[in-house]
N, C-alpha and C positions, 0 to 999 in steps of 0.2 A: 504494500500500500504506500503510495506516495502522497505527500501533502500537496494540496492545490490551494495555496494560501492567497493567490491573487484573484480569486473568484469574486466578482462584484456581488454585493448584497444590497437589496432594496427592502426597506421596512415601511409599510404604509402608515399613514398618520393614525388610522384607526387601530392598527395593531400596536403602535407605540403607546397610544392612550390606554389600551388594555393592559400593556406591560406596566405602565406607570401606576395604574389603579391596583394591579395585583402584586406589584413589587417583585416581578419575576424577570426583569430585564437582564440581570446577571446570568440567570439560568439559560435564557435564550442565547446569550453570547457564548456560553459553554456548548450549547447545541450547534451553533453555527461553526464554531471552531472544530468540533468533532466531525461535522458533516464535511468540512473542507479536507479532512484527513482520511475519511473512510468511504465517501460516496464516489464510486468510479464514474469517470466521464463527466464530472461536475463542471458545468459552464457558468452557472449563475444561481443565485438564491433570491427568491422573493418571499417576503414574510407578510402575510395578510391576516386580517381578522375574519373568521368565519362567524357570521352573525348567529345569534341564538334562534332556535326554532322551538316549537312546543315540546319536542322530544329531547333536544340537546341544548346545553348552555353555549354561550360564545366560547370560542377558542382560537388559538393561533395556528395557522397552517404554514409550515415551512415548505415552500415549493422548490424542489431541487430540479433545475433545468439541466438535463443530462444528454450527452451524446448517446445515440441509440446503442444500448448494450444488450438488449433482448430481455424483456421482463420475465421470460419463462425460467431462466436460470439465475436470476438476480436475487441474492439473499439479503440485499441491503436493508429492506424493510423489516425482515425478521430480526436481523442483527441489531437494527436501530431500536426496536422495541425492547430487546434484551438489555441493551446498554442503558436505555432510559430507566427501566425498572431497577437496574443495579445502581444507578447514579442518583436518581431523584426520588423524593417521597411521592405518594399517590396524588397529593394536592397540587403538585407541579405537573406530573405526567398527564393528568386529566385535562390540562389546558393546552397541550401541544400535540401536533402530529406532523410527520414528515411524509410528503407525497412527491412522487417523481413525475416530471413531464419529459418524455423522450423526444429528441429531435434527430431526424435522420439526415438533415442537411442535403436533401435532394438525392440521396442514394437510392 
């Protein structure tokens, strides 16, 4: 695994407001740093707020824009969940999710 430290990160104002209210900005920074090191084909990160619904509370989505690596054999999300559970308490984990957007760049 090689670090991809120059990946651009965008945080929406809504997500930032949520982080400010929840006091979990430091946790997000740890998640972004971890993603930069373990998400293969990472090209950019967008952090947005997923608004609450009747079934689910608001939460932060970390969109990992990635080079097409083939989701069939990609263990990133399973490994991410394992890392989150081992690193953060449930009251943090419930507010964040990592999702991938694969780009094939015209291939």
